[in-house]
Backbone bond lengths (Angstrom), bond angles and torsions (degrees), N, CA, C in turn:
res aa  C-N    CA-C-N  psi(-1)  N-CA   C-N-CA  omega(-1)  CA-C   N-CA-C  phi
1 M - - - 1.465 - - 1.533 109.69 -
2 I 1.317 115.25 127.04 1.465 120.20 -178.39 1.517 109.21 -89.90
3 K 1.316 114.40 124.27 1.463 119.17 179.03 1.525 110.17 -85.24
4 K 1.293 115.85 132.51 1.459 120.63 177.28 1.530 110.06 -78.30
5 K 1.318 114.02 138.82 1.458 118.64 177.57 1.521 110.45 -69.24
6 K 1.299 115.09 134.61 1.458 120.09 178.50 1.521 109.61 -73.82
7 P 1.326 117.94 124.07 1.475 118.79 -178.76 1.526 111.56 -63.96
8 R 1.318 114.36 146.36 1.460 119.45 178.86 1.523 110.31 -69.98
9 E 1.297 115.56 136.63 1.450 120.25 -179.88 1.519 110.86 -79.76
10 L 1.318 115.78 138.58 1.460 120.77 177.66 1.517 109.97 -78.53
11 I 1.315 116.00 149.87 1.460 121.79 178.43 1.522 108.44 -87.48
12 S 1.302 116.39 126.38 1.467 120.28 -179.80 1.522 110.33 -69.16
13 G 1.331 115.12 161.96 1.461 119.34 -179.11 1.515 113.09 -61.47
14 E 1.328 116.62 -37.87 1.466 119.77 179.77 1.526 110.93 -65.68
15 N 1.334 116.76 -42.61 1.461 119.90 179.50 1.522 111.39 -70.84
16 A 1.335 116.89 -35.04 1.459 120.00 179.66 1.520 111.21 -64.15
17 A 1.327 116.70 -35.08 1.470 119.79 179.65 1.524 112.00 -65.64
18 M 1.323 116.79 -22.01 1.459 120.76 -178.62 1.528 112.45 -88.21
19 L 1.334 117.58 -10.96 1.457 120.76 -178.21 1.520 110.70 -75.58
20 Q 1.307 115.26 146.08 1.462 120.14 178.59 1.517 109.46 -81.21
21 I 1.324 116.38 135.42 1.455 122.45 179.94 1.523 108.93 -96.87
22 F 1.327 116.28 128.00 1.458 121.07 179.98 1.525 109.07 -106.05
23 P 1.330 118.60 117.74 1.463 120.85 178.24 1.520 110.72 -68.46
24 L 1.326 116.36 136.73 1.460 120.59 -175.67 1.521 112.31 -97.21
25 T 1.329 117.78 -43.19 1.453 120.96 -176.02 1.525 110.89 -94.45
26 R 1.320 114.61 166.16 1.464 119.60 179.03 1.529 110.84 -65.07
27 D 1.350 117.62 -37.97 1.467 120.60 178.05 1.524 111.06 -61.88
28 Q 1.331 116.57 -39.77 1.460 119.77 178.66 1.521 111.23 -66.69
29 R 1.331 116.99 -39.29 1.466 119.72 179.83 1.519 111.07 -67.49
30 C 1.332 116.73 -39.18 1.465 119.73 178.26 1.524 110.73 -65.54
31 Q 1.334 116.67 -41.84 1.459 118.93 178.35 1.524 110.79 -64.85
32 Q 1.331 117.24 -39.49 1.456 120.38 179.07 1.528 110.64 -62.00
33 Q 1.333 117.04 -40.22 1.454 120.49 178.25 1.528 110.93 -65.05
34 A 1.336 116.88 -40.26 1.464 120.68 178.87 1.526 110.99 -66.29
35 V 1.329 116.91 -41.16 1.466 120.81 177.91 1.527 110.31 -62.73
36 K 1.316 116.91 -38.58 1.460 120.91 178.92 1.531 110.82 -62.91
37 I 1.331 116.69 -43.43 1.467 120.61 178.26 1.522 110.27 -63.17
38 F 1.338 116.44 -43.17 1.461 119.91 178.51 1.530 111.07 -60.94
39 S 1.325 116.95 -45.20 1.466 120.72 -177.96 1.521 111.41 -64.06
40 E 1.338 116.48 -39.73 1.463 119.77 -179.35 1.520 112.24 -71.88
41 S 1.337 117.75 -24.89 1.476 121.72 -177.49 1.520 111.61 -112.43
42 K 1.316 116.90 23.77 1.463 120.47 -175.77 1.522 111.88 -60.73
43 T 1.322 117.62 -37.77 1.467 120.68 179.48 1.521 110.83 -63.27
44 E 1.346 116.60 -43.48 1.467 120.02 178.76 1.525 111.14 -65.57
45 F 1.324 116.94 -38.57 1.469 120.33 176.88 1.527 110.15 -59.90
46 R 1.309 116.34 -46.24 1.471 120.74 -178.31 1.518 111.06 -63.60
47 E 1.326 117.22 -40.43 1.462 119.90 179.80 1.525 111.64 -65.18
48 V 1.331 116.99 -39.64 1.471 120.17 178.74 1.522 110.39 -63.62
49 L 1.321 117.14 -44.87 1.458 119.99 -179.53 1.529 111.41 -66.28
50 H 1.331 116.89 -39.34 1.462 120.29 179.33 1.528 110.52 -64.85
51 T 1.328 117.01 -43.05 1.470 120.62 179.36 1.521 111.10 -63.47
52 T 1.329 116.11 -43.13 1.462 120.19 -178.81 1.531 111.36 -65.29
53 L 1.320 116.87 -44.49 1.466 119.93 179.04 1.521 111.57 -66.26
54 S 1.327 117.17 -33.34 1.468 120.55 178.07 1.517 111.08 -65.61
55 Q 1.326 117.21 -31.75 1.461 120.69 177.43 1.526 111.25 -72.39
56 L 1.333 116.76 -30.62 1.458 120.50 179.28 1.526 111.93 -81.99
57 I 1.326 115.83 -32.60 1.465 120.96 -178.10 1.525 107.50 -122.63
58 S 1.287 117.13 98.57 1.462 120.93 -175.92 1.531 111.44 -88.91
59 G 1.331 115.14 150.59 1.461 121.00 174.85 1.514 114.46 72.37
60 L 1.330 118.02 28.38 1.451 120.81 -177.99 1.524 109.44 -136.02
61 N 1.325 116.87 132.75 1.460 121.97 178.47 1.536 110.03 -93.14
62 F 1.288 115.56 130.17 1.471 120.38 179.29 1.528 108.90 -159.56
63 E 1.312 115.51 166.39 1.455 122.72 176.38 1.529 109.33 -120.14
64 V 1.336 115.62 158.33 1.466 121.35 178.76 1.523 108.89 -122.95
65 E 1.314 115.49 131.32 1.462 121.55 175.06 1.517 110.07 -120.13
66 L 1.330 116.81 145.96 1.457 122.89 177.19 1.523 109.35 -122.57
67 A 1.315 116.11 137.25 1.459 121.37 177.99 1.523 108.69 -133.78
68 L 1.321 115.99 121.19 1.452 121.34 179.10 1.521 109.82 -70.37
69 C 1.322 117.17 133.92 1.469 122.21 -178.72 1.518 108.82 -105.43
70 Q 1.314 115.98 113.84 1.465 122.01 176.50 1.516 108.09 -131.35
71 G 1.307 115.76 96.88 1.460 120.47 -179.77 1.513 112.09 91.35
72 W 1.327 116.83 -72.83 1.465 119.57 -172.54 1.520 112.44 -67.49
73 G 1.310 119.40 -29.60 1.460 120.13 -174.55 1.509 114.28 -98.75
74 T 1.329 117.52 -1.22 1.459 119.89 -175.80 1.526 113.11 -85.97
75 D 1.328 118.00 0.16 1.461 120.52 -179.74 1.523 111.97 -97.88
76 F 1.331 117.07 20.83 1.465 119.99 -176.02 1.525 111.95 -66.16
77 L 1.338 118.15 -22.34 1.457 120.17 -178.50 1.524 112.19 -74.57
78 S 1.337 116.82 -17.95 1.462 120.02 -175.69 1.522 113.25 -91.49
79 T 1.315 119.32 -4.03 1.462 120.87 178.98 1.528 109.78 -72.97
80 E 1.317 115.88 163.18 1.460 120.80 -169.14 1.523 114.50 -81.43
81 A 1.311 119.69 -20.47 1.467 121.29 -175.07 1.529 110.79 -64.40
82 D 1.358 115.20 150.70 1.462 120.12 176.40 1.517 109.65 -66.74
83 K 1.332 116.15 136.06 1.463 120.60 -176.17 1.515 110.97 -132.59
84 L 1.314 113.65 156.19 1.450 122.46 171.86 1.523 107.48 -115.37
85 M 1.320 116.55 131.56 1.466 121.29 176.56 1.516 108.20 -121.93
86 M 1.325 115.98 131.96 1.458 122.21 -178.79 1.522 109.14 -125.09
87 S 1.314 115.49 152.26 1.462 121.31 178.77 1.521 109.46 -129.12
88 C 1.330 115.20 154.36 1.457 120.63 178.69 1.531 108.72 -153.71
89 E 1.308 117.11 132.69 1.463 121.73 178.23 1.525 110.25 -77.80
90 L 1.322 115.54 139.01 1.460 122.00 -179.03 1.522 109.82 -108.82
91 P 1.345 118.69 110.80 1.468 119.60 177.20 1.522 112.91 -58.93
92 A 1.332 117.68 -32.00 1.460 121.04 -178.46 1.518 111.94 -72.38
93 A 1.330 118.74 -12.88 1.469 122.68 179.73 1.514 110.46 -117.28
94 N 1.347 116.98 36.05 1.465 122.28 -179.32 1.524 111.36 55.69
95 N 1.339 114.37 39.77 1.468 122.71 176.85 1.528 113.45 64.52
96 A 1.330 117.14 20.16 1.465 118.99 170.37 1.526 108.74 -66.15
97 K 1.309 116.80 150.13 1.460 121.12 -173.71 1.528 111.91 -91.64
98 A 1.318 114.54 140.16 1.459 122.18 169.48 1.525 107.43 -104.55
99 Y 1.333 115.93 155.79 1.458 120.23 -176.30 1.522 110.22 -132.45
100 M 1.333 114.06 151.75 1.450 121.09 172.23 1.524 107.70 -133.08
101 A 1.336 116.75 129.72 1.463 122.30 177.98 1.522 108.78 -119.90
102 I 1.320 116.39 129.11 1.453 121.10 -175.39 1.523 108.65 -146.99
103 E 1.314 116.93 141.26 1.454 121.17 178.59 1.527 110.54 -71.60
104 H 1.325 115.27 151.90 1.465 120.28 -179.00 1.522 111.44 -58.80
105 M 1.313 117.48 -38.26 1.465 120.20 -179.45 1.521 110.55 -63.03
106 A 1.344 116.64 -40.08 1.460 120.09 178.03 1.523 110.79 -65.88
107 V 1.335 117.60 -36.10 1.469 120.46 177.14 1.526 110.02 -62.98
108 R 1.336 117.05 -43.32 1.465 120.26 -179.74 1.528 110.88 -64.60
109 H 1.346 117.03 -37.21 1.458 119.37 177.76 1.529 111.16 -67.57
110 L 1.336 117.70 -39.57 1.457 120.17 176.16 1.528 110.98 -62.43
111 A 1.321 115.43 -41.27 1.464 119.36 178.71 1.524 110.81 -63.40
112 D 1.324 118.04 -40.86 1.467 121.31 177.50 1.523 110.87 -60.18
113 L 1.344 116.88 -43.23 1.470 120.21 -178.56 1.525 111.57 -68.54
114 C 1.336 116.67 -39.52 1.462 119.21 -179.12 1.534 111.84 -70.61
115 L 1.328 116.97 -32.66 1.462 120.25 -175.44 1.529 112.78 -90.90
116 G 1.335 116.95 -37.17 1.456 117.31 -174.53 1.509 115.52 -132.43
117 G 1.334 117.55 -8.10 1.450 120.46 177.72 1.508 114.38 83.36
118 R 1.346 119.18 -0.32 1.469 122.73 178.98 1.520 109.42 -136.99
119 I 1.322 115.38 146.77 1.459 120.80 179.72 1.518 109.42 -86.83
120 S 1.319 116.20 129.75 1.458 121.48 177.51 1.523 109.39 -87.91
121 H 1.326 116.20 133.56 1.457 121.11 -178.53 1.528 112.12 -104.26
122 Q 1.316 116.48 20.10 1.461 119.75 177.56 1.529 109.73 -70.95
123 E 1.308 116.51 140.19 1.453 120.68 179.19 1.520 110.06 -69.49
124 V 1.331 114.66 135.96 1.461 121.02 -179.39 1.523 108.36 -117.00
125 S 1.337 116.92 122.45 1.460 121.00 -177.08 1.530 112.37 -91.40
126 R 1.333 118.34 -19.35 1.462 121.11 -177.05 1.534 111.03 -74.25
127 N 1.348 114.57 150.57 1.459 120.77 179.51 1.525 112.53 -96.07
128 E 1.330 116.88 -22.37 1.459 121.07 -177.05 1.524 110.76 -94.01
129 L 1.335 114.58 154.41 1.454 120.71 175.63 1.516 109.84 -86.73
130 T 1.324 116.44 151.19 1.461 120.24 175.51 1.526 108.47 -77.12
131 V 1.319 115.51 167.09 1.468 120.19 179.02 1.525 110.55 -61.23
132 T 1.330 116.48 -40.57 1.471 120.09 -179.79 1.528 110.91 -64.98
133 E 1.322 117.09 -43.98 1.468 120.34 179.55 1.526 110.98 -62.80
134 L 1.324 116.41 -39.99 1.458 120.11 179.57 1.530 110.89 -66.19
135 R 1.313 116.84 -41.42 1.465 119.80 178.99 1.528 111.21 -63.72
136 I 1.311 117.58 -40.56 1.469 121.40 179.07 1.531 110.54 -64.55
137 A 1.338 116.92 -40.15 1.461 120.25 178.53 1.523 110.90 -64.37
138 I 1.343 116.90 -42.93 1.463 120.70 -179.76 1.529 110.28 -66.01
139 R 1.323 116.60 -43.33 1.465 119.70 179.77 1.526 110.93 -63.81
140 T 1.340 116.88 -40.09 1.464 120.23 178.71 1.523 110.60 -61.74
141 F 1.326 116.29 -46.62 1.461 120.52 179.30 1.525 111.37 -61.07
142 N 1.329 116.72 -44.92 1.465 120.82 -179.95 1.526 112.14 -60.82
143 R 1.314 115.73 -45.04 1.459 119.73 -177.40 1.536 110.78 -67.37
144 L 1.324 116.94 -42.85 1.458 120.08 178.68 1.527 110.91 -63.71
145 L 1.323 115.90 -43.69 1.461 120.32 -178.06 1.522 111.59 -67.31
146 A 1.329 116.76 -38.40 1.463 119.57 178.66 1.523 111.14 -63.45
147 G 1.330 116.59 -40.96 1.457 119.68 178.67 1.516 112.48 -65.10
148 L 1.338 117.61 -41.15 1.462 121.07 179.09 1.525 111.45 -68.35
149 Q 1.331 116.87 -40.37 1.460 119.91 178.85 1.524 111.19 -62.72
150 E 1.327 116.02 -41.46 1.473 119.08 178.84 1.522 110.94 -66.93
151 L 1.330 117.35 -36.79 1.464 120.53 178.89 1.524 110.99 -64.74
152 I 1.327 117.41 -42.42 1.462 121.18 -173.84 1.526 111.66 -79.90
153 S 1.330 116.39 -45.50 1.467 119.48 -171.31 1.513 114.50 -119.20
154 G 1.349 117.94 -10.70 1.459 120.18 -177.20 1.515 113.21 80.98
155 H 1.315 118.26 2.62 1.464 122.93 -178.85 1.518 108.78 -87.64
156 K 1.328 117.64 129.79 1.460 121.76 -174.20 1.521 113.79 -100.95
157 S 1.332 118.25 -39.22 1.463 120.32 -173.45 1.521 110.94 -68.33
158 L 1.358 114.64 147.77 1.457 120.01 -175.80 1.525 108.28 -158.07
159 P 1.328 118.53 131.84 1.471 119.68 176.20 1.528 110.96 -73.55
160 M 1.302 116.55 169.15 1.450 121.25 -179.82 1.527 110.59 -73.52
161 A 1.323 116.50 135.77 1.461 121.39 177.75 1.526 110.38 -68.48
162 Q 1.327 115.18 156.11 1.456 120.94 -178.53 1.530 110.07 -125.93
163 P 1.337 117.98 133.99 1.474 119.68 174.58 1.523 110.15 -73.48
164 L 1.322 117.38 144.17 1.453 122.23 179.18 1.520 110.11 -96.39
165 K 1.313 116.16 143.86 1.465 120.53 -179.50 1.522 110.91 -69.87
166 Q 1.322 117.33 -28.64 1.457 120.66 178.35 1.527 109.37 -144.47
167 L 1.325 115.55 157.23 1.453 120.34 -179.22 1.516 110.44 -65.36
168 Q 1.315 116.25 142.80 1.458 121.61 -176.49 1.521 110.50 -117.37
169 A 1.329 115.85 131.42 1.466 120.69 176.97 1.523 109.08 -72.05
170 L 1.326 115.80 143.80 1.455 121.22 -177.48 1.519 110.48 -94.93
171 K 1.318 116.31 141.85 1.460 121.38 178.77 1.523 109.58 -68.61
172 P 1.324 118.68 131.97 1.473 120.76 -178.51 1.523 112.43 -59.56
173 F 1.326 115.52 142.37 1.470 124.67 175.44 1.534 113.40 64.69
174 S 1.334 117.84 14.12 1.464 120.18 -179.02 1.521 112.66 -106.20
175 Y 1.341 118.25 -3.57 1.454 121.03 -175.41 1.521 111.35 -138.66
176 V 1.317 114.08 151.40 1.455 121.59 166.40 1.523 105.78 -101.60
177 I 1.326 116.53 115.08 1.463 122.19 -173.89 1.517 108.96 -108.72
178 F 1.314 116.28 127.94 1.453 119.11 176.49 1.524 110.02 -141.89
179 K 1.315 114.29 154.15 1.455 121.64 -178.10 1.523 109.55 -99.78
180 V 1.315 115.59 132.10 1.465 122.36 177.69 1.524 107.91 -103.35
181 R 1.314 115.80 127.07 1.472 121.19 178.29 1.521 109.04 -120.63
182 M 1.309 115.45 121.67 1.456 122.70 177.87 1.524 107.96 -99.90
183 L 1.334 116.23 111.20 1.464 122.02 -173.06 1.520 110.37 -96.70
184 L 1.331 115.31 112.43 1.458 121.53 175.39 1.526 108.85 -100.52
185 D 1.317 116.41 -176.78 1.469 119.36 -179.10 1.523 111.69 -61.13
186 E 1.323 116.62 -45.61 1.460 120.21 -175.89 1.529 112.79 -125.89
187 E 1.294 118.14 2.52 1.455 121.04 -176.41 1.527 110.50 -133.92
188 I 1.321 115.05 156.86 1.465 122.63 172.90 1.521 107.60 -130.71
189 I 1.316 115.77 124.86 1.462 122.14 176.32 1.521 107.25 -112.92
190 S 1.313 116.73 129.13 1.465 119.79 -175.75 1.525 110.71 -135.36
191 W 1.325 114.62 155.57 1.459 122.21 175.30 1.527 108.76 -159.08
192 F 1.325 116.42 173.97 1.459 121.98 -177.07 1.522 109.90 -117.06
193 L 1.317 115.58 134.76 1.459 122.76 173.61 1.521 108.80 -112.22
194 N 1.322 115.36 136.68 1.466 121.98 -178.36 1.525 108.59 -124.23
195 L 1.313 116.45 103.44 1.464 121.47 -178.29 1.522 109.28 -98.06
196 P 1.342 117.98 132.46 1.466 119.75 179.08 1.524 111.18 -65.70
197 V 1.319 115.68 145.25 1.461 121.30 -179.19 1.530 110.87 -59.70
198 G 1.340 116.68 -31.93 1.457 120.52 -178.37 1.517 114.02 -64.33
199 L 1.335 117.86 -14.32 1.467 120.26 178.07 1.527 111.48 -73.02
200 F 1.323 116.37 -24.85 1.459 120.77 -175.66 1.529 110.21 -92.85
201 P 1.342 117.59 142.44 1.472 119.84 176.71 1.518 110.77 -59.72
202 Q 1.318 115.93 139.89 1.452 121.41 -178.06 1.525 110.58 -115.80
203 V 1.328 115.07 144.84 1.457 121.71 175.20 1.520 107.59 -97.58
204 A 1.328 116.48 133.39 1.460 120.83 -179.28 1.517 110.61 -60.06
205 D 1.352 115.74 145.54 1.460 120.14 179.79 1.517 112.19 -62.61
206 S 1.331 117.06 -35.07 1.460 121.10 -178.37 1.513 108.27 -149.25
207 P 1.345 118.93 154.93 1.456 120.82 179.30 1.515 111.52 -63.48
208 A 1.318 114.21 152.86 1.457 119.73 -179.96 1.523 110.10 -61.91
209 L 1.329 116.24 139.99 1.451 121.38 -179.74 1.514 110.74 -82.86
210 S 1.320 115.45 141.54 1.455 119.79 174.99 1.516 109.34 -72.87
211 E 1.320 116.92 171.57 1.466 120.80 -176.50 1.518 111.00 -63.59
212 S 1.354 117.63 -38.18 1.455 120.27 -179.50 1.520 111.33 -69.51
213 Q 1.350 117.22 -32.42 1.456 120.03 179.60 1.515 112.70 -74.09
214 Q 1.326 116.95 -20.75 1.446 120.52 -179.87 1.519 112.61 -82.39
215 L 1.349 118.79 -11.49 1.449 121.92 179.66 1.522 110.06 -71.37
216 P 1.322 118.12 152.05 1.469 120.33 176.97 1.515 111.23 -58.35
217 L 1.334 114.98 154.76 1.457 120.76 -176.20 1.525 111.76 -59.46
218 L 1.349 118.04 -40.64 1.458 120.26 -177.12 1.523 112.75 -66.62
219 Q 1.341 117.94 -15.53 1.454 120.83 179.68 1.520 112.94 -95.71
220 T 1.311 118.00 -8.88 1.466 119.38 -174.53 1.519 113.50 -126.16
221 Q 1.339 117.83 -58.94 1.454 120.18 -168.64 1.527 113.49 -116.99
222 W 1.341 118.46 13.05 1.453 119.00 -173.87 1.520 112.26 -66.46
223 Q 1.341 118.16 -25.09 1.460 119.82 -178.95 1.525 112.67 -70.08
224 Q 1.324 118.31 -15.49 1.458 121.17 -176.52 1.531 113.12 -85.98
225 F 1.335 118.14 -8.96 1.450 120.43 -172.87 1.531 110.51 -112.40
226 P 1.340 118.09 125.96 1.476 120.67 176.47 1.521 110.39 -70.67
227 V 1.327 116.10 139.04 1.460 121.59 -179.86 1.528 108.81 -132.32
228 R 1.322 115.33 159.32 1.464 121.32 177.29 1.524 107.57 -114.92
229 G 1.314 116.00 106.62 1.454 121.23 179.62 1.521 111.09 -109.49
230 R 1.312 115.47 171.07 1.463 119.46 178.69 1.519 108.97 -141.45
231 V 1.331 115.38 145.53 1.456 122.28 177.21 1.521 107.80 -99.23
232 V 1.317 117.40 124.11 1.460 123.17 -177.33 1.521 108.13 -104.25
233 M 1.360 115.58 111.28 1.461 120.91 179.47 1.522 111.68 -96.06
234 A 1.331 116.51 -25.40 1.462 120.26 -179.80 1.516 107.89 -150.09
235 E 1.307 114.66 147.77 1.464 119.49 -178.41 1.513 108.50 -152.97
236 K 1.337 115.95 133.51 1.461 119.78 -178.56 1.518 109.35 -151.10
237 K 1.307 116.48 136.19 1.449 121.70 177.96 1.529 109.40 -89.18
238 V 1.330 116.28 141.29 1.458 121.70 178.98 1.521 108.49 -129.74
239 N 1.344 114.04 153.83 1.459 118.81 174.38 1.523 109.63 -96.68
240 V 1.324 115.94 -179.43 1.460 119.92 -176.17 1.535 110.63 -64.60
241 R 1.301 117.80 -39.27 1.468 120.93 -179.05 1.521 110.89 -63.18
242 Q 1.339 116.16 -44.54 1.461 119.34 178.94 1.524 111.30 -65.17
243 L 1.330 116.80 -35.79 1.454 120.20 177.96 1.525 110.86 -64.68
244 Q 1.337 117.30 -39.47 1.459 120.50 177.23 1.529 111.26 -64.74
245 Q 1.326 116.55 -37.45 1.458 120.09 178.14 1.522 111.55 -65.77
246 L 1.324 116.36 -36.65 1.463 119.99 177.28 1.530 110.48 -65.11
247 L 1.319 116.62 -39.33 1.455 120.14 -179.86 1.523 111.79 -66.92
248 Q 1.346 116.87 -22.58 1.458 121.08 179.03 1.526 112.22 -89.66
249 G 1.338 117.11 3.81 1.461 120.29 174.62 1.508 115.72 101.36
250 E 1.313 118.31 2.31 1.460 120.02 179.61 1.526 110.52 -75.68
251 F 1.325 114.87 161.56 1.459 121.24 -178.63 1.529 109.89 -98.86
252 M 1.323 114.80 153.80 1.463 121.31 174.17 1.521 107.81 -127.88
253 P 1.292 117.93 124.24 1.474 119.81 -179.80 1.535 111.09 -67.98
254 V 1.311 116.30 132.98 1.463 122.70 178.81 1.518 107.73 -132.87
255 S 1.331 116.79 131.04 1.462 121.38 178.12 1.527 109.18 -109.09
256 L 1.327 116.40 128.91 1.456 121.15 178.69 1.521 110.45 -74.09
257 Q 1.299 116.22 141.13 1.461 121.17 179.49 1.524 110.03 -84.93
258 D 1.321 114.47 149.85 1.467 118.88 176.30 1.531 110.41 -69.73
259 I 1.325 115.57 -34.79 1.466 120.74 -179.99 1.532 108.21 -109.31
260 A 1.331 116.19 123.94 1.460 121.11 176.29 1.523 109.54 -98.78
261 S 1.313 115.73 154.94 1.472 120.47 -179.55 1.523 109.75 -113.66
262 F 1.318 115.98 142.80 1.467 122.29 175.34 1.525 106.81 -103.05
263 R 1.336 117.21 122.83 1.455 121.43 -173.63 1.517 110.34 -122.28
264 L 1.321 114.18 142.39 1.458 122.88 174.67 1.520 106.85 -119.55
265 G 1.348 115.62 107.32 1.456 118.47 -172.12 1.514 109.12 67.00
266 G 1.308 117.71 -126.45 1.453 121.16 177.53 1.507 113.76 -100.08
267 K 1.329 117.50 7.77 1.466 121.08 -175.50 1.526 110.44 -108.38
268 Q 1.324 116.14 129.86 1.463 120.77 176.80 1.526 109.20 -85.06
269 L 1.339 115.59 121.95 1.460 120.75 -177.21 1.515 112.58 -97.39
270 F 1.359 116.68 -43.79 1.465 120.33 -175.83 1.519 109.60 -136.26
271 S 1.320 114.11 162.09 1.464 122.25 169.03 1.524 107.62 -122.33
272 G 1.313 115.88 149.39 1.463 118.63 -178.51 1.502 111.38 -168.04
273 K 1.318 114.85 -162.92 1.460 120.91 -179.75 1.521 109.37 -129.36
274 V 1.348 114.39 153.63 1.454 121.78 179.05 1.523 108.34 -104.75
275 A 1.308 115.82 129.86 1.469 121.14 -179.55 1.516 109.26 -139.26
276 Q 1.294 116.15 174.50 1.458 121.18 177.97 1.520 109.77 -102.73
277 E 1.319 116.17 137.87 1.459 122.52 176.80 1.518 108.35 -142.39
278 D 1.333 115.53 118.76 1.467 122.13 -177.83 1.521 111.49 56.67
279 G 1.338 115.39 38.85 1.454 119.61 175.90 1.510 114.60 80.28
280 Q 1.312 118.41 5.32 1.461 122.01 -179.69 1.520 109.92 -125.53
281 L 1.344 114.78 151.81 1.463 119.37 176.35 1.526 110.39 -71.08
282 A 1.312 116.30 139.79 1.469 121.82 179.47 1.522 108.44 -136.84
283 F 1.313 115.30 155.38 1.465 122.00 -179.10 1.520 108.82 -117.78
284 Q 1.323 115.86 132.58 1.473 121.05 179.01 1.519 109.15 -124.35
285 V 1.338 115.24 127.71 1.468 120.66 179.49 1.516 110.10 -73.94
286 T 1.305 115.36 129.57 1.460 120.39 177.13 1.528 112.28 -115.95
287 Q 1.337 116.70 -20.93 1.477 119.57 -178.14 1.518 109.07 -152.79
288 T 1.335 117.72 130.43 1.460 122.28 175.76 1.508 109.90 -95.93
289 Q 1.321 115.99 156.11 1.469 121.35 179.75 1.518 109.37 -83.51
290 E 1.310 116.87 137.22 1.461 122.14 178.17 1.512 109.58 -75.82
């Protein structure tokens, strides 16, 4: 009786969410380390952003929330609303660029708060931002980024951010992406910040090797490993016809070499000679391979 193999059970979505994810590549491990630092310092991040926004918008009570985007929040560039994307080089991250993406409506609300302290609800038919709105968005991004850079690395200087002509896709595993939500009494203004992984301190994958550990294996630890080698005294290539003749009992002339080779796998390690010692064949190394 043939037993049927039991099909493998699929993991449900709830159980899959509980499984630990192991990063495979170095980029994934670096991003995981950066995400860990962000999660552990989330309160400090929120305080820096709240302080910076309070300096830009005086006399207004609001709260700041941060939400890490992993998968579900990284598709914000594909939504239909008009958006502004800005970039800025970070000296503390070897001039890697950070990005901020914000909808035009959110930019107009920020401009209203910075200029008059109240959000205007008038309908706007234009698709482009005014020069003033664009300047306020750039200044907001610069100030927020400068505060975060100083918090993470202690570096204060920062070049001026630049608006991008078109939205730019982000390289996978190269950024820590989080959503900033500014909670007012009756309004919520939100945008996305994308910090390069290089801004966050990284832990080395493995401890530094000592000088002896950096030497090739054959120069340090090869004596500890058993190997199976062979001594080649004669070698000759044959074709199929000659092989058939051998199978029929014919002889093939073979001449022994004066110098035999010692081989490990397909690599020749030593050369030497074969002699007799105590009635048995023995091999003596006469020349090593460079």
